[in-house]
C-alpha positions as CSV (number, residue, x, y, z in Angstrom):
1,M,0.0,0.0,0.0
2,S,1.4,3.4,-0.8
3,A,1.8,6.1,1.8
4,T,-0.9,8.2,0.2
5,S,-3.5,5.6,-0.4
6,P,-6.6,6.3,1.6
7,S,-8.3,3.0,0.9
8,T,-7.8,1.6,4.3
9,A,-9.3,4.6,5.9
10,R,-12.6,4.5,4.1
11,G,-14.1,1.5,5.7
12,T,-16.4,1.4,8.6
13,R,-13.6,0.1,10.9
14,P,-10.4,2.0,11.6
15,A,-7.5,0.9,9.4
16,P,-4.8,-1.2,11.1
17,W,-2.3,1.6,10.8
18,L,-4.7,3.9,12.6
19,C,-5.1,1.5,15.4
20,A,-1.3,1.2,15.7
21,L,-0.9,4.9,16.0
22,T,-3.7,5.1,18.5
23,L,-1.9,2.5,20.6
24,C,1.2,4.7,20.4
25,A,-0.7,7.7,21.7
26,F,-2.1,5.5,24.5
27,A,1.3,4.3,25.6
28,L,3.0,7.7,25.5
29,Q,0.2,9.4,27.4
30,T,0.0,6.7,30.0
31,D,3.7,7.0,30.7
32,D,3.2,10.8,31.2
33,F,0.3,10.6,33.6
34,V,0.9,7.3,35.5
35,I,3.5,8.6,37.9
36,T,0.8,10.4,39.8
37,G,-0.7,7.1,40.9
38,V,2.5,5.8,42.5
39,L,3.9,9.1,43.7
40,P,4.0,8.4,47.4
41,A,5.6,4.9,47.0
42,L,8.1,6.3,44.5
43,A,9.0,9.1,47.0
44,R,9.5,6.6,49.8
45,G,11.5,4.3,47.6
46,L,13.9,7.0,46.6
47,T,13.9,8.7,50.0
48,V,12.8,12.1,48.6
49,S,9.8,14.3,49.3
50,E,6.6,13.9,47.3
51,A,7.2,17.4,46.0
52,A,10.6,16.4,44.6
53,A,9.0,13.2,43.2
54,G,6.4,15.3,41.5
55,Q,9.1,17.2,39.6
56,L,9.5,14.0,37.5
57,V,6.2,14.9,36.0
58,T,7.0,18.5,35.5
59,V,10.4,17.7,33.9
60,F,8.7,15.3,31.4
61,S,6.2,18.0,30.3
62,V,8.9,20.8,30.1
63,V,11.2,18.6,28.0
64,C,8.4,17.6,25.7
65,A,7.3,21.3,25.2
66,V,10.9,22.4,24.4
67,A,12.1,19.4,22.4
68,A,9.0,18.7,20.2
69,P,9.4,21.6,17.7
70,I,13.2,21.3,17.6
71,A,13.0,17.5,17.0
72,A,10.4,18.0,14.3
73,V,12.7,20.3,12.3
74,G,15.8,18.2,13.0
75,T,14.2,15.0,11.9
76,A,12.0,16.4,9.0
77,R,14.0,14.5,6.3
78,L,13.8,11.1,7.9
79,P,11.2,8.5,6.8
80,R,8.3,8.6,9.2
81,R,8.1,4.9,9.9
82,R,11.8,4.6,10.7
83,L,11.6,7.8,12.9
84,L,8.6,6.5,14.8
85,T,10.1,3.0,15.5
86,T,13.4,4.5,16.6
87,A,11.7,6.9,19.0
88,L,9.5,4.1,20.4
89,T,12.6,1.9,20.9
90,L,14.3,4.6,22.9
91,F,11.1,5.1,24.9
92,C,10.9,1.4,25.7
93,L,14.6,1.2,26.8
94,A,14.2,4.3,29.1
95,N,11.3,2.6,30.9
96,F,12.7,-0.9,31.0
97,A,15.9,0.5,32.6
98,V,14.0,1.9,35.6
99,P,14.4,-1.3,37.8
100,L,18.2,-1.0,37.3
101,V,18.5,2.4,38.9
102,S,18.3,3.3,42.6
103,S,18.8,7.0,42.8
104,Y,16.6,10.0,42.1
105,A,19.1,11.5,39.8
106,A,19.3,8.4,37.6
107,L,15.5,8.1,37.4
108,M,15.3,11.8,36.5
109,A,17.8,11.1,33.6
110,L,15.7,8.2,32.4
111,R,12.6,10.4,32.5
112,V,14.3,13.0,30.4
113,V,15.2,10.3,27.8
114,A,11.6,9.0,27.8
115,A,10.4,12.6,27.3
116,L,12.8,13.2,24.4
117,A,11.4,10.0,22.7
118,A,7.9,11.1,23.3
119,A,8.6,14.6,22.0
120,V,9.6,12.9,18.7
121,A,7.0,10.2,18.7
122,L,3.7,12.0,19.5
123,P,4.0,14.8,16.8
124,T,5.0,12.1,14.3
125,V,2.0,10.0,15.2
126,L,-0.3,13.0,14.6
127,A,1.5,14.1,11.4
128,V,1.4,10.5,9.9
129,T,-2.3,10.3,10.8
130,A,-3.1,13.5,9.0
131,Q,-1.0,12.4,6.0
132,L,-2.5,9.0,5.6
133,A,-6.1,9.9,6.2
134,P,-8.2,11.1,3.3
135,P,-9.2,14.8,3.7
136,E,-12.9,14.0,4.3
137,R,-12.0,11.8,7.3
138,R,-9.0,13.7,8.7
139,G,-10.8,15.1,11.6
140,R,-12.2,11.7,12.6
141,S,-8.9,10.0,12.2
142,L,-7.2,12.6,14.4
143,A,-10.0,12.1,16.9
144,T,-9.4,8.3,16.9
145,V,-5.8,9.0,17.9
146,M,-6.9,11.4,20.5
147,A,-9.0,8.5,21.9
148,G,-5.7,6.9,22.7
149,L,-4.8,9.9,24.9
150,T,-8.1,9.9,26.8
151,G,-7.9,6.1,27.0
152,A,-4.7,6.5,29.0
153,V,-6.7,8.3,31.7
154,V,-9.5,5.7,31.7
155,I,-7.4,2.5,31.4
156,G,-3.7,3.2,31.5
157,V,-3.3,5.2,34.7
158,P,-5.6,2.9,36.8
159,A,-3.7,-0.1,35.4
160,G,-0.3,1.4,36.2
161,T,-1.5,2.4,39.7
162,W,-2.7,-1.2,40.4
163,T,0.5,-2.6,39.0
164,G,2.6,-0.4,41.2
165,A,0.5,-1.3,44.3
166,A,0.8,-5.0,43.5
167,L,4.4,-5.3,42.3
168,G,6.2,-2.1,43.4
169,W,6.4,1.3,41.8
170,R,9.2,0.3,39.4
171,A,6.8,-2.2,37.8
172,T,4.7,0.7,36.7
173,F,7.5,1.9,34.4
174,V,8.0,-1.6,33.1
175,L,4.3,-1.6,32.2
176,G,4.9,1.6,30.3
177,G,7.8,0.0,28.5
178,A,5.6,-3.0,27.6
179,L,2.9,-0.8,26.2
180,G,5.5,1.0,24.1
181,L,6.9,-2.3,22.9
182,A,3.4,-3.5,21.8
183,A,2.9,-0.2,19.9
184,L,6.3,-0.6,18.3
185,L,5.6,-4.1,17.0
186,F,2.1,-3.0,15.8
187,V,3.6,0.0,14.0
188,R,6.2,-2.2,12.3
189,A,3.5,-4.7,11.2
190,T,0.9,-2.2,9.9
191,L,2.3,1.2,9.1
192,P,3.2,1.8,5.4
193,Q,6.2,3.7,4.4
194,V,5.6,7.4,4.7
195,P,8.0,9.7,2.8
196,P,9.6,12.6,4.7
197,A,8.9,16.2,4.0
198,P,10.6,17.7,1.0
199,A,14.1,19.1,1.6
200,A,14.1,22.7,2.8
201,S,16.2,25.0,4.9
202,L,15.5,25.5,8.6
203,A,14.4,29.1,8.0
204,A,12.0,27.9,5.2
205,R,10.5,25.3,7.5
206,L,9.9,27.7,10.3
207,R,8.7,30.7,8.3
208,P,5.0,29.6,7.9
209,L,4.9,28.9,11.6
210,G,5.5,32.5,12.3
211,R,2.3,33.6,10.7
212,P,-0.1,35.4,13.1
213,A,-2.9,33.0,12.3
214,V,-0.7,30.0,13.3
215,L,0.4,31.8,16.5
216,A,-3.1,32.7,17.4
217,T,-4.2,29.1,17.0
218,L,-1.4,27.8,19.1
219,L,-2.2,30.4,21.8
220,A,-5.9,29.3,21.7
221,A,-4.7,25.7,22.3
222,A,-2.5,26.7,25.2
223,V,-5.3,28.8,26.8
224,A,-7.9,26.0,26.3
225,V,-5.6,23.4,27.9
226,L,-4.8,25.8,30.7
227,G,-8.5,26.2,31.5
228,N,-9.0,22.4,31.5
229,L,-5.9,21.4,33.5
230,L,-6.3,24.0,36.3
231,L,-9.5,22.2,37.2
232,Q,-8.6,18.6,36.2
233,T,-5.3,18.7,38.2
234,Y,-7.1,19.6,41.4
235,L,-10.4,17.8,40.7
236,A,-10.0,15.6,43.9
237,P,-10.0,18.5,46.4
238,F,-12.7,20.4,44.4
239,L,-15.1,17.4,44.4
240,Y,-14.4,16.7,48.1
241,D,-15.2,20.3,49.0
242,L,-18.2,20.3,46.7
243,S,-19.9,17.0,47.5
244,G,-17.6,15.1,49.9
245,V,-16.5,12.7,47.2
246,T,-14.4,9.8,48.6
247,P,-11.4,8.3,46.8
248,I,-13.4,5.3,45.6
249,T,-16.1,7.5,44.2
250,L,-13.5,9.8,42.7
251,G,-12.0,6.8,40.8
252,L,-15.4,6.0,39.3
253,L,-15.9,9.6,38.3
254,L,-12.5,9.8,36.7
255,A,-13.3,6.7,34.6
256,L,-16.6,8.3,33.6
257,T,-15.1,11.5,32.6
258,G,-12.5,9.6,30.6
259,V,-15.2,7.8,28.7
260,A,-16.9,11.1,28.1
261,G,-13.6,12.5,26.8
262,I,-13.3,9.7,24.3
263,A,-16.8,10.4,23.1
264,G,-16.1,14.1,23.0
265,A,-13.0,13.7,20.9
266,R,-14.8,11.5,18.4
267,A,-17.7,14.0,18.2
268,G,-15.3,16.9,17.8
269,G,-13.6,15.1,14.9
270,T,-16.8,14.4,13.2
271,L,-17.9,18.0,13.6
272,V,-14.7,19.2,12.1
273,D,-15.2,17.0,9.0
274,R,-18.8,18.1,8.6
275,R,-18.8,21.8,9.6
276,G,-15.2,22.9,9.8
277,A,-12.7,23.6,12.5
278,G,-14.2,26.9,13.5
279,A,-17.7,25.6,14.2
280,A,-16.2,22.6,16.1
281,F,-14.0,24.7,18.3
282,A,-16.9,27.2,19.0
283,T,-19.2,24.4,20.0
284,A,-16.7,22.8,22.3
285,A,-15.8,26.2,23.9
286,V,-19.4,27.1,24.6
287,A,-20.1,23.7,26.1
288,F,-17.0,23.9,28.2
289,A,-17.9,27.4,29.5
290,A,-21.4,26.3,30.3
291,A,-20.3,23.2,32.2
292,T,-17.6,24.9,34.2
293,A,-20.0,27.9,35.0
294,G,-22.5,25.3,36.3
295,L,-19.8,23.7,38.5
296,A,-18.9,27.1,39.8
297,L,-22.6,27.7,40.7
298,C,-22.7,24.3,42.4
299,G,-19.6,25.4,44.4
300,A,-21.3,28.6,45.5
301,L,-24.3,26.5,46.7
302,R,-22.4,23.6,48.2
303,P,-22.9,20.9,49.3
304,A,-24.2,19.8,45.9
305,T,-25.8,16.5,45.0
306,L,-23.9,14.2,42.7
307,A,-27.0,13.9,40.5
308,L,-26.4,17.5,39.5
309,V,-22.6,17.4,39.5
310,I,-22.1,14.3,37.3
311,P,-23.8,15.6,34.2
312,L,-21.8,18.8,34.4
313,L,-18.6,16.8,34.7
314,V,-19.5,14.7,31.7
315,I,-20.1,17.8,29.5
316,W,-16.9,19.4,30.8
317,A,-14.8,16.4,29.9
318,A,-16.4,15.8,26.5
319,A,-16.0,19.5,25.6
320,A,-12.4,19.6,26.7
321,W,-11.4,16.6,24.6
322,A,-13.4,17.9,21.6
323,V,-11.0,20.8,21.2
324,P,-7.8,19.0,19.9
325,P,-9.2,17.8,16.5
326,A,-10.2,21.4,15.6
327,I,-6.8,22.8,16.7
328,Q,-4.9,20.2,14.8
329,T,-7.0,20.5,11.6
330,R,-6.7,24.3,11.7
331,V,-2.9,24.2,12.2
332,L,-2.5,21.8,9.4
333,A,-4.6,23.9,7.1
334,L,-2.6,27.0,8.0
335,A,0.9,25.5,7.8
336,G,0.3,23.3,4.7
337,P,1.4,19.7,4.1
338,E,5.1,20.5,3.8
339,H,5.2,22.0,7.2
340,G,2.6,19.9,8.9
341,P,5.0,17.9,11.2
342,Q,6.7,21.0,12.5
343,A,3.3,22.7,13.1
344,L,1.9,19.7,14.9
345,A,5.1,19.6,17.1
346,L,4.5,23.2,18.0
347,T,0.9,22.2,18.8
348,S,2.2,19.6,21.2
349,S,4.4,22.2,22.8
350,A,1.5,24.5,23.2
351,V,-0.5,21.8,24.9
352,Y,2.4,21.0,27.3
353,V,2.8,24.7,28.1
354,G,-0.9,25.1,28.8
355,A,-0.8,22.0,31.0
356,S,2.1,23.3,33.0
357,L,0.6,26.7,33.5
358,G,-2.8,25.2,34.4
359,G,-1.3,23.1,37.2
360,A,0.7,26.1,38.5
361,L,-2.3,28.6,38.3
362,G,-4.7,26.1,39.7
363,G,-2.4,25.5,42.7
364,R,-2.2,29.2,43.4
365,L,-5.9,29.7,43.2
366,L,-6.5,26.7,45.4
367,A,-4.2,28.0,48.1
368,A,-5.4,31.6,47.9
369,H,-9.1,31.3,47.3
370,G,-10.1,27.6,47.8
371,P,-11.5,25.0,45.4
372,G,-14.5,27.1,44.4
373,A,-12.2,29.4,42.4
374,L,-11.1,26.7,40.0
375,P,-14.2,26.3,37.8
376,V,-14.6,30.1,37.8
377,A,-11.2,30.5,36.3
378,A,-11.7,27.6,33.9
379,A,-14.9,29.1,32.6
380,C,-13.1,32.4,31.9
381,C,-10.5,30.7,29.8
382,A,-13.1,29.4,27.3
383,P,-14.1,32.7,25.8
384,A,-10.4,33.8,25.7
385,A,-9.5,30.7,23.7
386,L,-12.5,31.1,21.4
387,L,-11.5,34.7,20.7
388,L,-8.0,33.7,19.8
389,F,-9.2,30.9,17.5
390,A,-11.7,33.2,15.8
391,T,-8.8,35.7,15.3
392,A,-6.8,33.0,13.6
393,G,-9.8,32.2,11.3
394,R,-10.1,35.9,10.4
395,R,-6.4,36.2,9.7
396,R,-6.5,33.0,7.5
397,A,-9.4,34.5,5.5
398,A,-7.6,37.8,5.1
399,D,-4.4,36.0,3.9
400,A,-6.5,34.0,1.4
401,S,-8.1,37.1,0.1
402,A,-4.8,38.8,-0.3
403,A,-3.3,35.9,-2.1
404,G,-6.3,35.8,-4.4
405,A,-6.0,39.5,-5.2
406,S,-2.3,39.2,-5.9
407,T,-3.0,36.4,-8.5
408,A,-5.9,38.1,-10.2
């Protein structure tokens, strides 16, 4: 099958290569999130504070944010299949080596290696998905890969937490390596050869990414993720303060919101294909703002019954995960196929930046104003993100008009 053949993507079932790329996303995202489930045991095992152990998560996100766009440019001329399998191999080795280390510094070094591999692999997964999918199904194909990311929250993190409790925290990283190995083998068996981007200078590759419309779209992504993560990171204290939610109930609610996220990503991708990225993003932003405003109202009237809170949580999660397909589709359209991998790498960086800022801002709001401030701030982020996305759309239309006038 040729790299540009869409035949496998037109059936009612996802193509095998799309399933392989979704498994890649699942493995990478699980490895990013799963440390939170074994944080206390990891801190005790390495004789460090939980705050210090938490920096393993922060470093992973920061490395991914910085390295993704650099790696995308530096590896642009490499065949996509070889690049992805090499990155996954490095990812597996970094996780399988964890049982061999006994110091915090050594584990930190392995997390940096795993993050560098993820910074190459995840943008490559998104770029290959966009390249292999036919245009009329690109949004849904990207949403399928996004389901792998949400599936990490529903399945991967609980599985890693259980593995760590049963076999020790190091076994959690071995599980991450095993998931990466399964993705690697699946990719080698199903992914066709995908040619690299045409040769071009570094300046030529980065020039389209400096367009105001691209920058506005990336800022919209960062603000949207910031609004989501400042609530999601501290969902446990918020729900305890709101409704007295116990850890067991919290686990069930997290699984439910994860399922809602998968459905939201799929719906967002379908809406992108049918009505365009602008309409899909606007729908998601309005639903997100309404849900978080409802949670803020519940916080003001607490204690709130779960019968009222649960539907709002479902809408919030679905709306949050409906955003990425619109962002990715808009960035690809603005950057063009030649610069797609670099643009998607910058999108990944914007997401990691938003996540880091969301966690930091949410922590400050929690300490200064209590849990009730979190959904208020989250609701305010939605219109800001929508304004930025709409600005990108207007700039894109203006650029298209100018280009048309110059050729007339």
